[in-house]
C-alpha positions in Angstrom: 0.0 0.0 0.0 1.1 3.5 -0.7 1.4 6.1 2.1 -1.0 9.0 1.3 0.4 11.3 4.0 3.7 12.5 5.3 5.0 13.5 8.6 5.9 17.2 9.0 8.3 18.9 11.3 7.5 21.4 14.0 5.8 24.6 12.7 4.2 22.9 9.7 0.6 21.9 9.1 -1.3 19.7 6.7 -3.8 21.3 4.4 -6.3 20.0 1.9 -8.5 16.9 2.2 -7.4 14.0 4.3 -5.2 11.7 2.4 -4.2 14.2 -0.3 -0.6 14.3 0.8 -0.4 18.2 0.3 1.8 19.9 2.9 1.4 23.5 3.9 4.3 25.9 4.1 5.8 26.6 7.5 3.8 29.2 9.4 4.0 30.6 13.0 1.8 29.3 15.7 -1.5 31.2 15.9 -4.7 31.1 17.8 -7.1 28.3 16.9 -10.6 28.7 15.5 -13.3 29.5 18.0 -15.1 26.2 18.1 -17.0 24.9 21.1 -14.0 22.9 22.4 -11.6 25.8 22.4 -13.9 28.9 22.5 -12.9 31.6 25.0 -14.8 31.9 28.2 -17.2 34.8 28.0 -16.3 36.0 31.5 -12.7 36.7 30.3 -14.0 39.2 27.7 -16.0 41.0 30.4 -12.9 41.1 32.8 -10.8 42.5 29.9 -13.4 45.2 29.0 -14.0 46.2 32.6 -10.2 46.6 33.0 -10.1 49.0 30.1 -13.1 50.8 31.5 -11.4 51.2 34.9 -8.3 52.6 33.1 -10.5 55.1 31.3 -12.1 56.2 34.6 -8.6 57.1 35.9 -7.7 59.6 33.2 -9.1 62.6 31.3 -6.3 62.8 28.8 -8.0 62.7 25.4 -5.0 61.0 23.8 -5.1 58.1 26.2 -8.8 57.8 26.0 -8.6 57.8 22.2 -5.9 55.1 22.5 -8.2 53.0 24.7 -11.0 53.3 22.1 -8.6 52.3 19.3 -7.5 49.2 21.3 -11.1 48.1 22.1 -12.1 48.7 18.4 -9.2 46.7 17.0 -9.8 43.7 19.3 -13.5 43.8 18.4 -12.7 43.9 14.7 -10.2 41.1 15.0 -12.2 38.7 17.2 -15.9 39.5 16.6 -18.1 36.8 15.2 -21.1 37.1 12.8 -23.7 36.5 15.4 -26.5 39.2 15.8 -25.4 40.1 19.3 -21.9 40.9 17.9 -23.2 43.8 15.9 -24.0 46.0 18.9 -20.5 47.6 19.0 -21.5 50.2 16.4 -24.6 51.2 18.4 -22.5 51.7 21.6 -20.0 53.8 19.6 -22.8 56.0 18.3 -24.2 56.3 21.8 -20.7 57.5 23.0 -20.7 60.2 20.3 -24.2 61.2 21.5 -23.0 61.4 25.1 -20.2 63.8 24.0 -22.7 65.9 22.0 -25.1 66.1 25.0 -22.3 67.1 27.4 -21.1 69.9 25.1 -24.7 71.1 24.6 -25.2 71.3 28.3 -22.1 73.4 28.6 -23.1 75.7 25.8 -26.7 76.4 27.0 -26.3 75.9 30.8 -22.9 77.3 31.3 -19.8 75.9 32.9 -18.2 76.2 36.4 -14.8 76.3 34.8 -13.5 79.9 34.6 -12.1 80.9 31.2 -10.6 83.9 29.4 -10.9 82.8 25.8 -14.5 83.7 24.9 -15.8 81.9 21.8 -19.3 83.4 21.6 -22.0 84.8 23.8 -25.6 83.6 24.0 -28.5 85.7 25.3 -28.7 85.0 29.1 -32.0 84.3 30.8 -32.3 86.2 34.1 -33.1 83.9 37.1 -34.3 84.7 40.6 -32.0 84.9 43.6 -32.8 81.4 44.9 -31.4 80.0 41.6 -27.9 81.3 42.1 -25.2 79.2 40.6 -27.5 78.2 37.7 -26.9 79.9 34.4 -28.9 79.7 31.1 -27.0 81.2 28.2 -24.2 83.7 28.6 -20.6 83.5 27.7 -19.1 80.3 26.3 -15.4 79.9 26.7 -12.9 77.5 25.2 -11.8 76.3 28.6 -15.4 75.3 29.5 -15.9 73.4 26.2 -12.6 71.7 26.5 -13.4 70.5 30.0 -16.8 69.3 28.9 -15.2 67.4 25.9 -12.7 65.7 28.2 -15.5 64.7 30.6 -17.8 63.5 27.8 -15.0 61.5 26.1 -14.3 59.7 29.3 -17.9 58.6 29.7 -18.1 57.7 26.0 -15.0 55.5 26.4 -16.6 53.6 29.3 -19.7 52.9 27.1 -17.5 51.8 24.2 -15.6 49.3 26.5 -19.0 47.9 27.7 -20.0 47.7 24.0 -16.8 45.7 23.2 -17.7 43.2 25.9 -21.3 42.9 24.5 -19.9 42.3 21.0 -17.3 39.7 22.0 -19.0 37.7 24.8 -21.7 35.3 23.9 -24.6 36.1 26.3 -26.0 32.6 26.2 -22.7 31.0 27.2 -22.3 33.8 29.8 -25.6 32.7 31.3 -24.3 29.1 31.5 -21.2 30.2 33.4 -23.1 32.1 36.2 -23.4 30.5 39.6 -26.6 28.7 40.4 -27.7 31.3 42.9 -27.7 34.0 40.1 -29.5 31.9 37.5 -32.8 33.7 37.6 -31.2 37.2 37.7 -28.8 36.2 35.0 -31.6 35.1 32.7 -33.3 38.5 33.1 -30.0 40.3 32.4 -29.1 38.2 29.4 -32.6 38.6 27.9 -32.3 42.4 28.3 -28.8 42.4 26.8 -29.8 40.4 23.7 -33.0 42.4 23.1 -31.2 45.5 21.7 -28.9 43.6 19.2 -31.9 41.6 18.0 -33.9 44.8 17.6 -31.1 46.4 15.6 -30.8 43.3 13.3 -34.6 43.3 12.7 -34.6 47.0 11.8 -31.7 46.5 9.3 -33.4 43.4 7.8 -36.8 45.2 7.4 -35.2 48.4 6.0 -33.3 46.3 3.4 -36.5 44.5 2.4 -38.3 47.8 1.9 -35.5 49.2 -0.2 -35.6 46.1 -2.4 -39.4 46.6 -2.9 -38.9 50.3 -3.7 -40.6 51.6 -0.6 -39.3 54.4 1.6 -37.4 53.4 4.8 -36.7 56.8 6.2 -38.7 59.6 7.7 -41.8 59.3 9.9 -43.8 57.1 7.5 -40.9 54.7 7.1 -40.3 54.6 10.8 -44.0 53.6 11.4 -43.9 51.0 8.7 -40.7 49.4 10.1 -41.5 49.9 13.8 -44.7 47.9 13.9 -43.2 44.6 12.5 -40.2 45.0 14.8 -42.4 45.3 17.9 -44.5 42.4 16.6 -41.4 40.2 16.2 -40.2 41.2 19.7 -43.6 40.2 21.2 -43.5 36.9 19.4 -39.9 36.2 20.7 -41.0 37.1 24.2 -44.0 34.7 24.1 -41.8 31.9 22.7 -39.1 32.5 25.3 -41.7 32.4 28.1 -43.1 29.1 26.8 -39.6 27.6 26.5 -38.7 28.7 30.0 -41.9 27.3 31.5 -41.4 24.0 29.6 -37.9 23.6 31.1 -39.1 24.2 34.7 -37.7 27.7 35.1 -37.8 28.9 38.7 -37.9 25.5 40.3 -35.8 25.4 43.5 -34.8 22.8 46.1 -35.6 23.0 49.8 -32.7 24.2 52.0 -32.7 24.8 55.8 -33.7 28.3 57.1 -30.3 28.8 58.8 -28.5 28.3 55.5 -30.8 30.8 53.8 -30.1 33.4 56.4 -26.3 32.9 56.3 -26.5 33.1 52.5 -28.4 36.3 52.5 -26.0 38.0 55.0 -22.9 36.9 53.1 -24.2 37.8 49.7 -25.6 41.2 50.8 -22.5 42.1 52.8 -20.2 40.9 50.0 -22.0 43.0 47.4 -21.9 46.1 49.6 -18.1 45.5 50.0 -17.7 45.1 46.2 -19.6 48.4 45.7 -17.5 50.2 48.3 -14.2 48.8 47.0 -15.1 49.6 43.4 -15.9 53.2 44.4 -12.6 53.4 46.1 -10.7 52.1 43.1 -12.5 54.6 40.8 -12.2 57.6 43.1 -9.1 59.6 43.1 -8.5 59.3 46.9 -9.7 55.8 47.6 -7.1 53.6 46.0 -5.6 52.8 49.4 -8.7 51.2 50.9 -10.4 50.2 47.7 -8.5 47.0 46.9 -8.7 45.4 50.4 -12.4 46.2 50.7 -13.0 44.9 47.2 -11.1 41.6 48.0 -13.1 41.0 51.2 -16.3 41.8 49.5 -15.6 39.4 46.7 -14.7 36.6 49.1 -17.9 37.1 51.1 -20.0 37.3 48.0 -18.5 34.2 46.5 -19.1 32.2 49.7 -22.7 33.4 49.7 -23.2 32.5 46.1 -21.8 29.0 46.7 -24.2 28.4 49.5 -27.1 29.9 47.5 -26.3 27.5 44.7 -27.8 24.7 46.8 -31.3 26.0 45.9 -30.6 25.4 42.2 -31.6 22.1 40.8 -30.3 22.6 37.2 -27.3 21.0 35.7 -24.8 22.4 33.2 -24.3 20.7 29.8 -20.7 20.9 28.6 -19.7 23.8 30.8 -17.1 26.3 29.5 -13.5 25.9 30.7 -11.4 28.8 31.9 -8.2 27.9 30.1 -4.8 29.6 29.6 -6.1 31.9 26.8 -8.9 33.1 29.1 -6.3 33.9 31.8 -4.2 35.9 29.3 -7.2 37.9 28.0 -8.5 38.7 31.5 -5.0 39.3 32.8 -4.3 41.9 30.0 -7.4 43.9 31.1 -6.4 43.7 34.8 -2.8 44.7 33.9 -4.0 47.8 32.0 -6.3 48.8 34.9 -3.6 48.3 37.5 -0.9 50.2 35.6 -3.2 53.1 35.0 -4.1 53.3 38.7 -0.4 53.3 39.5 0.3 56.0 36.9 -2.6 58.1 38.2 -1.0 58.2 41.6 2.6 58.6 40.4 2.0 61.3 37.8 -1.5 62.8 38.0 -0.7 65.8 35.9 0.0 63.6 32.8 -3.3 61.7 33.1 -5.4 64.8 33.9 -4.2 67.7 31.8 -5.4 71.1 33.0 -7.7 73.4 31.1 -6.9 76.6 33.1 -4.7 77.8 31.6 -5.6 76.1 28.3 -2.7 73.8 27.2 -2.4 71.1 24.6 -2.5 67.5 26.1 0.6 65.4 25.8 0.8 61.6 25.4 2.7 60.1 28.4 4.9 57.2 27.3 4.5 54.6 30.1 0.6 54.9 30.4 0.4 54.6 26.6 2.5 51.4 26.7 0.3 50.1 29.5 -2.8 50.7 27.3 -1.3 48.7 24.5 -1.2 45.6 26.7 -4.9 45.5 26.0 -4.2 44.4 22.4 -3.1 40.9 23.7 -6.6 39.4 23.1 -6.2 40.1 19.4 -3.3 37.6 19.3 -4.2 34.9 21.8 -8.0 34.7 21.6 -9.4 32.1 19.3 -10.2 33.3 15.8 -14.0 33.5 15.1 -15.4 31.4 12.3 -16.8 33.9 9.7 -20.0 33.0 8.1 -20.8 30.2 10.5 -22.7 29.8 13.8 -21.1 31.3 16.9 -19.6 28.9 19.3 -22.2 27.8 21.8 -25.2 28.4 19.6 -27.6 25.5 18.9 -26.4 25.4 15.2 -22.8 25.0 16.2 -21.9 21.3 15.8 -18.2 20.4 15.7 -17.8 17.9 12.9 -16.2 14.7 13.7 -13.2 13.7 11.7 -14.2 11.8 8.6 -13.5 8.1 8.5 -10.9 6.9 6.0 -12.4 5.7 2.8 -12.8 2.0 2.6 -10.7 0.1 0.0 -12.6 -0.8 -3.1 -10.5 -3.9 -3.8 -12.4 -7.1 -3.8 -11.2 -10.3 -2.3 -11.4 -13.4 -4.4 -12.0 -16.9 -3.2 -9.4 -19.5 -3.9 -10.7 -22.3 -5.9 -9.8 -25.8 -4.7 
């Protein structure tokens, strides 16, 4: 028999159909395709995005904020799938632009508390009574006030864009599977709320494309009414189907646990969540970095203990749970590293991360914080590559094909005649 394959050295791979004997050229090691077996844990994407958001909350430097937006956008473009929920990043980006516009509009029409000497224009000022001192409608608009408003709006927009990156990269259905049993009911509500907006956007795009193909208007008030009614009807049908599916699967069924365990669980969970809130506020505040981390750690420990005890009430099981592998640690660690380095830079050199507007000076890009932000690009290299044009990993349509069996030999055996 002839050998239809050949062994390759390290760094080579076989391409083509099995048994073709075609060898690929040597190529460097790269991330695998995001199938069910090696798909990244959705919690890693959220840890990475929250790390970038924490870094954005520590600075008002527009150059660093723009770099964070570029990092998040590049990772989304490199590792986003074709699922409907993965198309929500553009909506969050537009929402960030709207936040900046609203923040600038408030400054123009309601004034700013930042004193300035560079007057751009003056609006008619509305006189207010004495009890409304400190409130201004119209008046002088300065470059310093607009600059401060732009910095503040850009920081909030960056936070929204980081959250949008997590929504576009993390599969909400697989994220629900990874939640502890005590948070299953609340997790279902959150996941349904998170998936409603992307599905709504996909329905609007589909209906507008269908109306354009039929030569009907899809813009203006008339087009909005004609598109809005089918979208709302489809959302209602999905809600009824989801309710029926949840009822058929016994949603809300719990097991009986002792009253003492329930009380201990409630105390640990509530106390832990309060500690997490206080620690998070300490990390985000400018003066609370000292007590924020210990309080956050103690709160997380208490909350995890409460959630573990509360999981006894859940009677559901997990089918093929997601694994937190090495790639998930690298993705989550890159976000944590960006957040930690930015917190350290904010305490070491606060002037570089918060450029002043009085007097009005051009912001400068600090070297070490910029290099720290670039660590957030690591998921674009180590995260599994999404399969374009196919189902997302974890979806019902995703079925990892088994390797094909080798073709049977068509040679016939002949009997020996006596």
